[in-house]
C-alpha positions as CSV (number, residue, x, y, z in Angstrom):
1,M,29.8,8.4,13.1
2,G,29.8,4.9,12.6
3,I,31.7,2.3,15.1
4,G,35.5,2.4,15.1
5,F,38.7,0.1,15.3
6,T,38.5,0.2,19.4
7,E,34.9,-0.3,19.7
8,G,34.5,-2.7,17.5
9,L,37.0,-4.6,19.0
10,L,35.7,-4.1,22.6
11,I,32.1,-5.3,21.8
12,A,33.6,-8.6,20.5
13,A,35.1,-9.4,23.6
14,I,32.6,-8.5,25.6
15,A,30.3,-11.4,23.0
16,L,33.2,-13.3,23.3
17,L,32.7,-13.5,27.4
18,L,29.0,-13.6,27.6
19,F,28.1,-15.7,24.9
20,G,31.5,-18.1,24.8
21,G,33.6,-19.7,21.4
22,K,31.5,-21.8,20.3
23,K,28.1,-20.0,20.3
24,I,29.6,-17.1,18.6
25,P,29.4,-18.3,14.9
26,E,26.0,-19.6,15.6
27,L,25.1,-16.1,16.2
28,G,26.7,-14.5,13.1
29,K,24.7,-16.9,11.2
30,T,21.4,-16.0,12.6
31,L,22.2,-11.7,12.3
32,G,23.2,-12.1,9.0
33,A,20.1,-14.6,7.8
34,S,18.2,-11.9,10.1
35,I,20.0,-8.8,8.1
36,K,19.7,-10.5,4.7
37,G,16.0,-11.1,5.4
38,F,15.4,-7.4,6.6
39,K,17.0,-6.2,3.6
40,E,15.3,-8.4,1.1
41,G,12.0,-6.7,3.1
42,M,12.5,-3.4,2.7
43,K,13.1,-4.1,-1.3
44,E,10.1,-5.5,-1.4
45,D,8.4,-2.8,0.1
46,N,9.9,0.1,-1.7
47,K,8.5,-2.1,-5.2
48,K,4.9,-2.1,-3.8
49,V,5.3,1.6,-3.5
50,D,6.5,2.4,-6.7
51,D,4.7,0.2,-8.0
52,N,1.8,1.9,-5.9
53,D,3.0,5.4,-7.5
54,K,3.1,4.2,-10.9
55,K,-0.5,3.0,-10.9
56,Q,-1.5,6.9,-9.3
57,S,0.3,8.8,-12.0
């Protein structure tokens, strides 16, 4: 399914109204860092699972 262009535009407009123009870049930077940390954590967790599977084999 996903988010279409119209929905994304609506979300961006609401965010702009709620947080103001000066806060948006800061929020984007924080969100990007959070997503990066989450992906790195998932990658690390998958590596641990793979290592445990190799040890059990």
